[in-house]
mmCIF file as Biopython writes it, N, C-alpha, C and O atoms, coordinates in Angstrom:
data_model
#
loop_
_atom_site.group_PDB
_atom_site.id
_atom_site.type_symbol
_atom_site.label_atom_id
_atom_site.label_alt_id
_atom_site.label_comp_id
_atom_site.label_asym_id
_atom_site.label_entity_id
_atom_site.label_seq_id
_atom_site.pdbx_PDB_ins_code
_atom_site.Cartn_x
_atom_site.Cartn_y
_atom_site.Cartn_z
_atom_site.occupancy
_atom_site.B_iso_or_equiv
_atom_site.auth_seq_id
_atom_site.auth_asym_id
_atom_site.pdbx_PDB_model_num
ATOM 1   N N  . MET A ? 1  ? 5.438  6.924   -16.731 1.0 0.0 1  A 1 
ATOM 2   C CA . MET A ? 1  ? 4.782  5.619   -16.503 1.0 0.0 1  A 1 
ATOM 3   C C  . MET A ? 1  ? 5.402  5.214   -15.047 1.0 0.0 1  A 1 
ATOM 4   O O  . MET A ? 1  ? 4.826  4.371   -14.359 1.0 0.0 1  A 1 
ATOM 5   N N  . GLY A ? 2  ? 6.428  5.759   -14.671 1.0 0.0 2  A 1 
ATOM 6   C CA . GLY A ? 2  ? 7.194  5.618   -13.495 1.0 0.0 2  A 1 
ATOM 7   C C  . GLY A ? 2  ? 8.349  4.512   -13.437 1.0 0.0 2  A 1 
ATOM 8   O O  . GLY A ? 2  ? 8.692  4.162   -14.566 1.0 0.0 2  A 1 
ATOM 9   N N  . ILE A ? 3  ? 8.989  3.917   -12.458 1.0 0.0 3  A 1 
ATOM 10  C CA . ILE A ? 3  ? 10.130 3.282   -12.340 1.0 0.0 3  A 1 
ATOM 11  C C  . ILE A ? 3  ? 10.085 1.889   -12.940 1.0 0.0 3  A 1 
ATOM 12  O O  . ILE A ? 3  ? 10.952 1.409   -13.670 1.0 0.0 3  A 1 
ATOM 13  N N  . LEU A ? 4  ? 8.781  1.206   -12.475 1.0 0.0 4  A 1 
ATOM 14  C CA . LEU A ? 4  ? 8.473  -0.203  -13.088 1.0 0.0 4  A 1 
ATOM 15  C C  . LEU A ? 4  ? 8.326  0.001   -14.528 1.0 0.0 4  A 1 
ATOM 16  O O  . LEU A ? 4  ? 8.915  -0.849  -15.196 1.0 0.0 4  A 1 
ATOM 17  N N  . GLY A ? 5  ? 7.678  0.928   -15.209 1.0 0.0 5  A 1 
ATOM 18  C CA . GLY A ? 5  ? 7.521  0.970   -16.721 1.0 0.0 5  A 1 
ATOM 19  C C  . GLY A ? 5  ? 8.981  1.070   -17.371 1.0 0.0 5  A 1 
ATOM 20  O O  . GLY A ? 5  ? 9.235  0.380   -18.358 1.0 0.0 5  A 1 
ATOM 21  N N  . ASP A ? 6  ? 9.937  1.923   -16.824 1.0 0.0 6  A 1 
ATOM 22  C CA . ASP A ? 6  ? 11.228 1.975   -17.210 1.0 0.0 6  A 1 
ATOM 23  C C  . ASP A ? 6  ? 11.855 0.826   -17.173 1.0 0.0 6  A 1 
ATOM 24  O O  . ASP A ? 6  ? 12.391 0.564   -18.250 1.0 0.0 6  A 1 
ATOM 25  N N  . LEU A ? 7  ? 12.050 -0.249  -16.060 1.0 0.0 7  A 1 
ATOM 26  C CA . LEU A ? 7  ? 12.448 -1.501  -15.762 1.0 0.0 7  A 1 
ATOM 27  C C  . LEU A ? 7  ? 11.838 -2.348  -16.983 1.0 0.0 7  A 1 
ATOM 28  O O  . LEU A ? 7  ? 12.683 -2.832  -17.737 1.0 0.0 7  A 1 
ATOM 29  N N  . LYS A ? 8  ? 10.760 -2.547  -17.225 1.0 0.0 8  A 1 
ATOM 30  C CA . LYS A ? 8  ? 10.092 -3.398  -18.277 1.0 0.0 8  A 1 
ATOM 31  C C  . LYS A ? 8  ? 10.692 -3.048  -19.598 1.0 0.0 8  A 1 
ATOM 32  O O  . LYS A ? 8  ? 10.903 -3.951  -20.407 1.0 0.0 8  A 1 
ATOM 33  N N  . ARG A ? 9  ? 11.013 -1.679  -19.910 1.0 0.0 9  A 1 
ATOM 34  C CA . ARG A ? 9  ? 11.301 -1.273  -21.178 1.0 0.0 9  A 1 
ATOM 35  C C  . ARG A ? 9  ? 12.690 -1.628  -21.568 1.0 0.0 9  A 1 
ATOM 36  O O  . ARG A ? 9  ? 13.073 -1.911  -22.703 1.0 0.0 9  A 1 
ATOM 37  N N  . ARG A ? 10 ? 13.445 -1.571  -20.394 1.0 0.0 10 A 1 
ATOM 38  C CA . ARG A ? 10 ? 14.937 -2.093  -20.196 1.0 0.0 10 A 1 
ATOM 39  C C  . ARG A ? 10 ? 15.361 -3.283  -20.415 1.0 0.0 10 A 1 
ATOM 40  O O  . ARG A ? 10 ? 16.292 -3.483  -21.195 1.0 0.0 10 A 1 
ATOM 41  N N  . PHE A ? 11 ? 14.563 -4.552  -19.566 1.0 0.0 11 A 1 
ATOM 42  C CA . PHE A ? 11 ? 14.858 -5.553  -19.577 1.0 0.0 11 A 1 
ATOM 43  C C  . PHE A ? 11 ? 13.755 -6.490  -20.230 1.0 0.0 11 A 1 
ATOM 44  O O  . PHE A ? 11 ? 12.540 -6.471  -20.034 1.0 0.0 11 A 1 
ATOM 45  N N  . ARG A ? 12 ? 14.517 -7.332  -21.077 1.0 0.0 12 A 1 
ATOM 46  C CA . ARG A ? 12 ? 13.479 -8.439  -21.654 1.0 0.0 12 A 1 
ATOM 47  C C  . ARG A ? 12 ? 13.140 -9.616  -20.623 1.0 0.0 12 A 1 
ATOM 48  O O  . ARG A ? 12 ? 14.033 -9.710  -19.781 1.0 0.0 12 A 1 
ATOM 49  N N  . ARG A ? 13 ? 12.377 -10.295 -20.495 1.0 0.0 13 A 1 
ATOM 50  C CA . ARG A ? 13 ? 12.110 -11.223 -19.362 1.0 0.0 13 A 1 
ATOM 51  C C  . ARG A ? 13 ? 13.094 -12.537 -20.073 1.0 0.0 13 A 1 
ATOM 52  O O  . ARG A ? 13 ? 13.756 -13.234 -19.304 1.0 0.0 13 A 1 
ATOM 53  N N  . GLU A ? 14 ? 13.123 -12.769 -21.362 1.0 0.0 14 A 1 
ATOM 54  C CA . GLU A ? 14 ? 13.823 -13.875 -21.584 1.0 0.0 14 A 1 
ATOM 55  C C  . GLU A ? 14 ? 15.224 -13.609 -21.356 1.0 0.0 14 A 1 
ATOM 56  O O  . GLU A ? 14 ? 15.820 -14.669 -21.164 1.0 0.0 14 A 1 
ATOM 57  N N  . ASP A ? 15 ? 15.911 -12.683 -21.310 1.0 0.0 15 A 1 
ATOM 58  C CA . ASP A ? 15 ? 17.239 -12.337 -21.147 1.0 0.0 15 A 1 
ATOM 59  C C  . ASP A ? 15 ? 17.851 -12.248 -19.705 1.0 0.0 15 A 1 
ATOM 60  O O  . ASP A ? 15 ? 19.007 -11.962 -19.392 1.0 0.0 15 A 1 
ATOM 61  N N  . VAL A ? 16 ? 16.608 -12.616 -18.776 1.0 0.0 16 A 1 
ATOM 62  C CA . VAL A ? 16 ? 17.071 -12.386 -17.318 1.0 0.0 16 A 1 
ATOM 63  C C  . VAL A ? 16 ? 16.807 -13.573 -16.709 1.0 0.0 16 A 1 
ATOM 64  O O  . VAL A ? 16 ? 15.693 -14.075 -16.861 1.0 0.0 16 A 1 
ATOM 65  N N  . SER A ? 17 ? 17.887 -14.273 -15.845 1.0 0.0 17 A 1 
ATOM 66  C CA . SER A ? 17 ? 17.478 -15.703 -15.117 1.0 0.0 17 A 1 
ATOM 67  C C  . SER A ? 17 ? 17.809 -15.333 -13.615 1.0 0.0 17 A 1 
ATOM 68  O O  . SER A ? 17 ? 18.801 -14.768 -13.153 1.0 0.0 17 A 1 
ATOM 69  N N  . LEU A ? 18 ? 16.716 -15.808 -13.018 1.0 0.0 18 A 1 
ATOM 70  C CA . LEU A ? 18 ? 16.932 -15.636 -11.331 1.0 0.0 18 A 1 
ATOM 71  C C  . LEU A ? 18 ? 16.838 -16.980 -10.722 1.0 0.0 18 A 1 
ATOM 72  O O  . LEU A ? 18 ? 16.054 -17.824 -11.154 1.0 0.0 18 A 1 
ATOM 73  N N  . ASP A ? 19 ? 17.701 -17.204 -9.632  1.0 0.0 19 A 1 
ATOM 74  C CA . ASP A ? 19 ? 17.427 -18.190 -9.031  1.0 0.0 19 A 1 
ATOM 75  C C  . ASP A ? 19 ? 16.398 -17.873 -7.834  1.0 0.0 19 A 1 
ATOM 76  O O  . ASP A ? 19 ? 16.673 -17.179 -6.855  1.0 0.0 19 A 1 
ATOM 77  N N  . LEU A ? 20 ? 15.200 -18.484 -8.077  1.0 0.0 20 A 1 
ATOM 78  C CA . LEU A ? 20 ? 13.852 -17.926 -7.150  1.0 0.0 20 A 1 
ATOM 79  C C  . LEU A ? 20 ? 14.120 -18.401 -5.814  1.0 0.0 20 A 1 
ATOM 80  O O  . LEU A ? 20 ? 13.751 -17.719 -4.859  1.0 0.0 20 A 1 
ATOM 81  N N  . ASP A ? 21 ? 14.877 -19.781 -5.597  1.0 0.0 21 A 1 
ATOM 82  C CA . ASP A ? 21 ? 15.079 -19.894 -4.042  1.0 0.0 21 A 1 
ATOM 83  C C  . ASP A ? 21 ? 15.846 -19.146 -3.454  1.0 0.0 21 A 1 
ATOM 84  O O  . ASP A ? 21 ? 15.903 -19.294 -2.233  1.0 0.0 21 A 1 
ATOM 85  N N  . ASP A ? 22 ? 16.674 -18.122 -4.067  1.0 0.0 22 A 1 
ATOM 86  C CA . ASP A ? 22 ? 17.125 -17.234 -3.518  1.0 0.0 22 A 1 
ATOM 87  C C  . ASP A ? 22 ? 16.581 -15.730 -3.212  1.0 0.0 22 A 1 
ATOM 88  O O  . ASP A ? 22 ? 17.232 -14.864 -2.627  1.0 0.0 22 A 1 
ATOM 89  N N  . ILE A ? 23 ? 15.343 -15.599 -3.690  1.0 0.0 23 A 1 
ATOM 90  C CA . ILE A ? 23 ? 14.601 -14.374 -3.520  1.0 0.0 23 A 1 
ATOM 91  C C  . ILE A ? 23 ? 13.324 -14.601 -2.658  1.0 0.0 23 A 1 
ATOM 92  O O  . ILE A ? 23 ? 12.636 -15.613 -2.792  1.0 0.0 23 A 1 
ATOM 93  N N  . GLN A ? 24 ? 13.077 -13.741 -1.883  1.0 0.0 24 A 1 
ATOM 94  C CA . GLN A ? 24 ? 11.873 -13.801 -0.888  1.0 0.0 24 A 1 
ATOM 95  C C  . GLN A ? 24 ? 10.531 -13.623 -1.753  1.0 0.0 24 A 1 
ATOM 96  O O  . GLN A ? 24 ? 10.439 -12.721 -2.586  1.0 0.0 24 A 1 
ATOM 97  N N  . GLY A ? 25 ? 9.744  -14.320 -1.562  1.0 0.0 25 A 1 
ATOM 98  C CA . GLY A ? 25 ? 8.608  -14.478 -2.485  1.0 0.0 25 A 1 
ATOM 99  C C  . GLY A ? 25 ? 7.737  -12.989 -2.740  1.0 0.0 25 A 1 
ATOM 100 O O  . GLY A ? 25 ? 7.162  -12.713 -3.793  1.0 0.0 25 A 1 
ATOM 101 N N  . LEU A ? 26 ? 7.779  -12.278 -1.748  1.0 0.0 26 A 1 
ATOM 102 C CA . LEU A ? 26 ? 7.180  -11.100 -1.650  1.0 0.0 26 A 1 
ATOM 103 C C  . LEU A ? 26 ? 7.968  -10.210 -2.795  1.0 0.0 26 A 1 
ATOM 104 O O  . LEU A ? 26 ? 7.269  -9.440  -3.455  1.0 0.0 26 A 1 
ATOM 105 N N  . ILE A ? 27 ? 9.021  -10.255 -2.998  1.0 0.0 27 A 1 
ATOM 106 C CA . ILE A ? 27 ? 9.753  -9.372  -3.656  1.0 0.0 27 A 1 
ATOM 107 C C  . ILE A ? 27 ? 9.001  -9.434  -5.227  1.0 0.0 27 A 1 
ATOM 108 O O  . ILE A ? 27 ? 8.900  -8.418  -5.915  1.0 0.0 27 A 1 
ATOM 109 N N  . LEU A ? 28 ? 8.619  -10.450 -5.565  1.0 0.0 28 A 1 
ATOM 110 C CA . LEU A ? 28 ? 8.266  -10.843 -7.081  1.0 0.0 28 A 1 
ATOM 111 C C  . LEU A ? 28 ? 6.748  -10.924 -7.227  1.0 0.0 28 A 1 
ATOM 112 O O  . LEU A ? 28 ? 6.298  -11.022 -8.369  1.0 0.0 28 A 1 
ATOM 113 N N  . ARG A ? 29 ? 5.885  -10.893 -6.150  1.0 0.0 29 A 1 
ATOM 114 C CA . ARG A ? 29 ? 4.733  -10.835 -6.196  1.0 0.0 29 A 1 
ATOM 115 C C  . ARG A ? 29 ? 4.130  -9.727  -5.982  1.0 0.0 29 A 1 
ATOM 116 O O  . ARG A ? 29 ? 4.780  -8.862  -5.396  1.0 0.0 29 A 1 
ATOM 117 N N  . SER A ? 30 ? 2.631  -9.400  -6.415  1.0 0.0 30 A 1 
ATOM 118 C CA . SER A ? 30 ? 1.931  -8.088  -6.342  1.0 0.0 30 A 1 
ATOM 119 C C  . SER A ? 30 ? 1.929  -8.205  -4.670  1.0 0.0 30 A 1 
ATOM 120 O O  . SER A ? 30 ? 2.181  -9.257  -4.084  1.0 0.0 30 A 1 
ATOM 121 N N  . ARG A ? 31 ? 1.597  -6.925  -3.995  1.0 0.0 31 A 1 
ATOM 122 C CA . ARG A ? 31 ? 1.720  -6.950  -2.727  1.0 0.0 31 A 1 
ATOM 123 C C  . ARG A ? 31 ? 0.201  -5.991  -2.612  1.0 0.0 31 A 1 
ATOM 124 O O  . ARG A ? 31 ? -0.235 -5.388  -3.593  1.0 0.0 31 A 1 
ATOM 125 N N  . PRO A ? 32 ? -0.441 -5.975  -1.354  1.0 0.0 32 A 1 
ATOM 126 C CA . PRO A ? 32 ? -1.775 -5.120  -1.189  1.0 0.0 32 A 1 
ATOM 127 C C  . PRO A ? 32 ? -1.525 -3.773  -1.278  1.0 0.0 32 A 1 
ATOM 128 O O  . PRO A ? 32 ? -0.327 -3.511  -1.171  1.0 0.0 32 A 1 
ATOM 129 N N  . GLU A ? 33 ? -2.132 -2.981  -1.411  1.0 0.0 33 A 1 
ATOM 130 C CA . GLU A ? 33 ? -1.929 -1.545  -1.271  1.0 0.0 33 A 1 
ATOM 131 C C  . GLU A ? 33 ? -2.877 -0.980  -0.802  1.0 0.0 33 A 1 
ATOM 132 O O  . GLU A ? 33 ? -3.989 -1.224  -1.272  1.0 0.0 33 A 1 
ATOM 133 N N  . PRO A ? 34 ? -2.742 -0.133  0.176   1.0 0.0 34 A 1 
ATOM 134 C CA . PRO A ? 34 ? -1.570 0.655   0.835   1.0 0.0 34 A 1 
ATOM 135 C C  . PRO A ? 34 ? -0.724 -0.673  1.418   1.0 0.0 34 A 1 
ATOM 136 O O  . PRO A ? 34 ? -1.357 -1.582  1.954   1.0 0.0 34 A 1 
ATOM 137 N N  . TYR A ? 35 ? 0.673  -0.740  1.292   1.0 0.0 35 A 1 
ATOM 138 C CA . TYR A ? 35 ? 1.331  -1.793  1.867   1.0 0.0 35 A 1 
ATOM 139 C C  . TYR A ? 35 ? 1.891  -1.214  3.135   1.0 0.0 35 A 1 
ATOM 140 O O  . TYR A ? 35 ? 2.406  -0.097  3.179   1.0 0.0 35 A 1 
ATOM 141 N N  . VAL A ? 36 ? 1.783  -1.920  4.035   1.0 0.0 36 A 1 
ATOM 142 C CA . VAL A ? 36 ? 2.659  -1.350  5.211   1.0 0.0 36 A 1 
ATOM 143 C C  . VAL A ? 36 ? 3.278  -2.321  6.128   1.0 0.0 36 A 1 
ATOM 144 O O  . VAL A ? 36 ? 2.632  -3.205  6.690   1.0 0.0 36 A 1 
ATOM 145 N N  . GLY A ? 37 ? 4.765  -2.106  6.292   1.0 0.0 37 A 1 
ATOM 146 C CA . GLY A ? 37 ? 5.788  -2.836  6.921   1.0 0.0 37 A 1 
ATOM 147 C C  . GLY A ? 37 ? 6.335  -2.481  8.141   1.0 0.0 37 A 1 
ATOM 148 O O  . GLY A ? 37 ? 6.173  -1.283  8.374   1.0 0.0 37 A 1 
ATOM 149 N N  . ALA A ? 38 ? 6.980  -3.146  9.081   1.0 0.0 38 A 1 
ATOM 150 C CA . ALA A ? 38 ? 7.324  -3.085  10.379  1.0 0.0 38 A 1 
ATOM 151 C C  . ALA A ? 38 ? 8.889  -3.408  10.595  1.0 0.0 38 A 1 
ATOM 152 O O  . ALA A ? 38 ? 9.264  -4.507  10.188  1.0 0.0 38 A 1 
ATOM 153 N N  . HIS A ? 39 ? 9.627  -2.747  11.061  1.0 0.0 39 A 1 
ATOM 154 C CA . HIS A ? 39 ? 10.769 -3.310  11.344  1.0 0.0 39 A 1 
ATOM 155 C C  . HIS A ? 39 ? 11.096 -3.666  12.980  1.0 0.0 39 A 1 
ATOM 156 O O  . HIS A ? 39 ? 10.738 -2.946  13.912  1.0 0.0 39 A 1 
ATOM 157 N N  . ALA A ? 40 ? 11.791 -4.830  13.104  1.0 0.0 40 A 1 
ATOM 158 C CA . ALA A ? 40 ? 11.939 -5.005  14.596  1.0 0.0 40 A 1 
ATOM 159 C C  . ALA A ? 40 ? 13.396 -4.979  14.822  1.0 0.0 40 A 1 
ATOM 160 O O  . ALA A ? 40 ? 13.983 -5.106  13.748  1.0 0.0 40 A 1 
ATOM 161 N N  . VAL A ? 41 ? 14.271 -4.850  15.925  1.0 0.0 41 A 1 
ATOM 162 C CA . VAL A ? 41 ? 15.492 -5.121  16.024  1.0 0.0 41 A 1 
ATOM 163 C C  . VAL A ? 41 ? 15.550 -5.940  17.393  1.0 0.0 41 A 1 
ATOM 164 O O  . VAL A ? 41 ? 14.915 -5.610  18.394  1.0 0.0 41 A 1 
ATOM 165 N N  . LEU A ? 42 ? 16.297 -6.924  17.322  1.0 0.0 42 A 1 
ATOM 166 C CA . LEU A ? 42 ? 16.495 -7.705  18.368  1.0 0.0 42 A 1 
ATOM 167 C C  . LEU A ? 42 ? 17.878 -8.157  18.759  1.0 0.0 42 A 1 
ATOM 168 O O  . LEU A ? 42 ? 18.818 -8.388  17.998  1.0 0.0 42 A 1 
ATOM 169 N N  . GLN A ? 43 ? 17.847 -8.242  20.036  1.0 0.0 43 A 1 
ATOM 170 C CA . GLN A ? 43 ? 19.289 -8.619  20.423  1.0 0.0 43 A 1 
ATOM 171 C C  . GLN A ? 43 ? 19.204 -10.351 20.881  1.0 0.0 43 A 1 
ATOM 172 O O  . GLN A ? 43 ? 18.324 -10.842 21.589  1.0 0.0 43 A 1 
ATOM 173 N N  . VAL A ? 44 ? 20.047 -10.879 20.436  1.0 0.0 44 A 1 
ATOM 174 C CA . VAL A ? 44 ? 20.131 -12.450 20.483  1.0 0.0 44 A 1 
ATOM 175 C C  . VAL A ? 44 ? 21.291 -12.697 21.437  1.0 0.0 44 A 1 
ATOM 176 O O  . VAL A ? 44 ? 22.416 -12.593 20.949  1.0 0.0 44 A 1 
ATOM 177 N N  . THR A ? 45 ? 21.189 -12.994 22.669  1.0 0.0 45 A 1 
ATOM 178 C CA . THR A ? 45 ? 22.031 -13.334 23.548  1.0 0.0 45 A 1 
ATOM 179 C C  . THR A ? 45 ? 22.559 -15.034 23.928  1.0 0.0 45 A 1 
ATOM 180 O O  . THR A ? 45 ? 23.506 -15.452 24.593  1.0 0.0 45 A 1 
ATOM 181 N N  . GLU A ? 46 ? 21.573 -15.666 23.241  1.0 0.0 46 A 1 
ATOM 182 C CA . GLU A ? 46 ? 22.181 -17.374 23.364  1.0 0.0 46 A 1 
ATOM 183 C C  . GLU A ? 46 ? 21.952 -17.894 21.652  1.0 0.0 46 A 1 
ATOM 184 O O  . GLU A ? 46 ? 20.819 -17.938 21.174  1.0 0.0 46 A 1 
ATOM 185 N N  . ALA A ? 47 ? 22.781 -18.145 21.110  1.0 0.0 47 A 1 
ATOM 186 C CA . ALA A ? 47 ? 22.648 -18.841 19.903  1.0 0.0 47 A 1 
ATOM 187 C C  . ALA A ? 47 ? 21.818 -19.748 19.594  1.0 0.0 47 A 1 
ATOM 188 O O  . ALA A ? 47 ? 21.320 -19.654 18.472  1.0 0.0 47 A 1 
ATOM 189 N N  . GLU A ? 48 ? 21.421 -20.856 20.435  1.0 0.0 48 A 1 
ATOM 190 C CA . GLU A ? 48 ? 20.609 -21.762 20.253  1.0 0.0 48 A 1 
ATOM 191 C C  . GLU A ? 48 ? 19.189 -21.182 20.200  1.0 0.0 48 A 1 
ATOM 192 O O  . GLU A ? 48 ? 18.432 -21.535 19.296  1.0 0.0 48 A 1 
ATOM 193 N N  . GLY A ? 49 ? 18.797 -20.294 21.149  1.0 0.0 49 A 1 
ATOM 194 C CA . GLY A ? 49 ? 17.486 -19.765 21.125  1.0 0.0 49 A 1 
ATOM 195 C C  . GLY A ? 49 ? 17.367 -18.927 19.762  1.0 0.0 49 A 1 
ATOM 196 O O  . GLY A ? 49 ? 16.298 -19.079 19.170  1.0 0.0 49 A 1 
ATOM 197 N N  . GLY A ? 50 ? 18.201 -18.159 19.240  1.0 0.0 50 A 1 
ATOM 198 C CA . GLY A ? 50 ? 18.312 -17.295 18.095  1.0 0.0 50 A 1 
ATOM 199 C C  . GLY A ? 50 ? 18.086 -18.124 16.754  1.0 0.0 50 A 1 
ATOM 200 O O  . GLY A ? 50 ? 17.412 -17.645 15.842  1.0 0.0 50 A 1 
ATOM 201 N N  . ARG A ? 51 ? 18.699 -19.443 16.660  1.0 0.0 51 A 1 
ATOM 202 C CA . ARG A ? 51 ? 18.313 -20.476 15.719  1.0 0.0 51 A 1 
ATOM 203 C C  . ARG A ? 51 ? 16.940 -20.834 15.869  1.0 0.0 51 A 1 
ATOM 204 O O  . ARG A ? 51 ? 16.215 -20.824 14.875  1.0 0.0 51 A 1 
ATOM 205 N N  . ASP A ? 52 ? 16.483 -21.157 17.020  1.0 0.0 52 A 1 
ATOM 206 C CA . ASP A ? 52 ? 15.126 -21.580 17.170  1.0 0.0 52 A 1 
ATOM 207 C C  . ASP A ? 52 ? 14.040 -20.590 16.835  1.0 0.0 52 A 1 
ATOM 208 O O  . ASP A ? 52 ? 12.907 -20.815 16.409  1.0 0.0 52 A 1 
ATOM 209 N N  . PHE A ? 53 ? 14.598 -19.508 17.103  1.0 0.0 53 A 1 
ATOM 210 C CA . PHE A ? 53 ? 13.412 -18.474 16.846  1.0 0.0 53 A 1 
ATOM 211 C C  . PHE A ? 53 ? 13.486 -18.033 15.240  1.0 0.0 53 A 1 
ATOM 212 O O  . PHE A ? 53 ? 12.401 -17.712 14.756  1.0 0.0 53 A 1 
ATOM 213 N N  . ILE A ? 54 ? 14.387 -17.992 14.557  1.0 0.0 54 A 1 
ATOM 214 C CA . ILE A ? 54 ? 14.459 -17.929 12.933  1.0 0.0 54 A 1 
ATOM 215 C C  . ILE A ? 54 ? 14.182 -18.959 12.516  1.0 0.0 54 A 1 
ATOM 216 O O  . ILE A ? 54 ? 13.873 -18.807 11.334  1.0 0.0 54 A 1 
ATOM 217 N N  . ALA A ? 55 ? 14.071 -20.453 12.948  1.0 0.0 55 A 1 
ATOM 218 C CA . ALA A ? 55 ? 13.548 -21.444 12.179  1.0 0.0 55 A 1 
ATOM 219 C C  . ALA A ? 55 ? 11.944 -21.182 12.390  1.0 0.0 55 A 1 
ATOM 220 O O  . ALA A ? 55 ? 11.137 -21.462 11.504  1.0 0.0 55 A 1 
ATOM 221 N N  . LYS A ? 56 ? 11.548 -20.597 13.697  1.0 0.0 56 A 1 
ATOM 222 C CA . LYS A ? 56 ? 10.145 -20.582 13.571  1.0 0.0 56 A 1 
ATOM 223 C C  . LYS A ? 56 ? 9.542  -19.543 12.578  1.0 0.0 56 A 1 
ATOM 224 O O  . LYS A ? 56 ? 8.555  -19.738 11.869  1.0 0.0 56 A 1 
ATOM 225 N N  . LEU A ? 57 ? 10.430 -18.200 12.652  1.0 0.0 57 A 1 
ATOM 226 C CA . LEU A ? 57 ? 9.671  -17.263 11.441  1.0 0.0 57 A 1 
ATOM 227 C C  . LEU A ? 57 ? 9.736  -17.989 10.021  1.0 0.0 57 A 1 
ATOM 228 O O  . LEU A ? 57 ? 8.893  -17.865 9.133   1.0 0.0 57 A 1 
ATOM 229 N N  . ALA A ? 58 ? 10.893 -18.771 9.968   1.0 0.0 58 A 1 
ATOM 230 C CA . ALA A ? 58 ? 11.316 -19.297 8.283   1.0 0.0 58 A 1 
ATOM 231 C C  . ALA A ? 58 ? 9.955  -19.859 7.747   1.0 0.0 58 A 1 
ATOM 232 O O  . ALA A ? 58 ? 9.738  -19.813 6.536   1.0 0.0 58 A 1 
ATOM 233 N N  . VAL A ? 59 ? 9.071  -20.364 8.572   1.0 0.0 59 A 1 
ATOM 234 C CA . VAL A ? 59 ? 8.041  -21.123 7.896   1.0 0.0 59 A 1 
ATOM 235 C C  . VAL A ? 59 ? 6.909  -20.226 7.326   1.0 0.0 59 A 1 
ATOM 236 O O  . VAL A ? 59 ? 6.053  -20.684 6.570   1.0 0.0 59 A 1 
ATOM 237 N N  . HIS A ? 60 ? 6.943  -18.846 7.745   1.0 0.0 60 A 1 
ATOM 238 C CA . HIS A ? 60 ? 6.134  -17.821 7.323   1.0 0.0 60 A 1 
ATOM 239 C C  . HIS A ? 60 ? 6.615  -17.070 6.179   1.0 0.0 60 A 1 
ATOM 240 O O  . HIS A ? 60 ? 5.875  -16.246 5.640   1.0 0.0 60 A 1 
ATOM 241 N N  . SER A ? 61 ? 7.989  -17.322 5.694   1.0 0.0 61 A 1 
ATOM 242 C CA . SER A ? 61 ? 8.411  -16.902 4.393   1.0 0.0 61 A 1 
ATOM 243 C C  . SER A ? 61 ? 8.901  -17.671 3.459   1.0 0.0 61 A 1 
ATOM 244 O O  . SER A ? 61 ? 9.795  -18.487 3.682   1.0 0.0 61 A 1 
ATOM 245 N N  . LEU A ? 62 ? 8.291  -17.459 2.166   1.0 0.0 62 A 1 
ATOM 246 C CA . LEU A ? 62 ? 8.070  -18.330 1.400   1.0 0.0 62 A 1 
ATOM 247 C C  . LEU A ? 62 ? 9.211  -17.926 0.205   1.0 0.0 62 A 1 
ATOM 248 O O  . LEU A ? 62 ? 9.273  -16.718 -0.025  1.0 0.0 62 A 1 
ATOM 249 N N  . GLY A ? 63 ? 10.064 -18.746 -0.533  1.0 0.0 63 A 1 
ATOM 250 C CA . GLY A ? 63 ? 10.653 -17.932 -1.555  1.0 0.0 63 A 1 
ATOM 251 C C  . GLY A ? 63 ? 9.962  -17.946 -2.863  1.0 0.0 63 A 1 
ATOM 252 O O  . GLY A ? 63 ? 8.916  -18.540 -3.124  1.0 0.0 63 A 1 
ATOM 253 N N  . ALA A ? 64 ? 10.727 -17.170 -3.702  1.0 0.0 64 A 1 
ATOM 254 C CA . ALA A ? 64 ? 9.601  -16.896 -4.890  1.0 0.0 64 A 1 
ATOM 255 C C  . ALA A ? 64 ? 9.450  -18.005 -5.931  1.0 0.0 64 A 1 
ATOM 256 O O  . ALA A ? 64 ? 8.736  -17.790 -6.910  1.0 0.0 64 A 1 
ATOM 257 N N  . GLY A ? 65 ? 9.995  -19.028 -5.804  1.0 0.0 65 A 1 
ATOM 258 C CA . GLY A ? 65 ? 9.754  -20.342 -6.487  1.0 0.0 65 A 1 
ATOM 259 C C  . GLY A ? 65 ? 8.617  -21.297 -5.952  1.0 0.0 65 A 1 
ATOM 260 O O  . GLY A ? 65 ? 8.207  -22.280 -6.568  1.0 0.0 65 A 1 
ATOM 261 N N  . LEU A ? 66 ? 8.138  -20.846 -4.640  1.0 0.0 66 A 1 
ATOM 262 C CA . LEU A ? 66 ? 7.063  -21.847 -3.966  1.0 0.0 66 A 1 
ATOM 263 C C  . LEU A ? 66 ? 5.803  -20.856 -4.089  1.0 0.0 66 A 1 
ATOM 264 O O  . LEU A ? 66 ? 5.897  -19.639 -4.245  1.0 0.0 66 A 1 
ATOM 265 N N  . ASP A ? 67 ? 4.664  -21.555 -3.997  1.0 0.0 67 A 1 
ATOM 266 C CA . ASP A ? 67 ? 3.404  -20.904 -4.449  1.0 0.0 67 A 1 
ATOM 267 C C  . ASP A ? 67 ? 2.760  -21.300 -2.680  1.0 0.0 67 A 1 
ATOM 268 O O  . ASP A ? 67 ? 3.025  -22.231 -1.920  1.0 0.0 67 A 1 
ATOM 269 N N  . ARG A ? 68 ? 1.793  -20.047 -2.539  1.0 0.0 68 A 1 
ATOM 270 C CA . ARG A ? 68 ? 1.144  -20.355 -1.002  1.0 0.0 68 A 1 
ATOM 271 C C  . ARG A ? 68 ? -0.089 -21.370 -1.005  1.0 0.0 68 A 1 
ATOM 272 O O  . ARG A ? 68 ? -0.643 -21.672 0.052   1.0 0.0 68 A 1 
#
């Protein structure tokens, strides 16, 4: 069945606790197939600008405990 089937057999849901606010929502939700992602490398030279940029990105990433 593959790795997911192996994990389901090893772990019982009632024995595992997760702090959903610490997990990015996409990790626990189904995602479309095929799934395509991209990585970007940025150099931040001004701390204030970097904080502003991250704050703008954060509204697009929900924790696992939140619904869209």
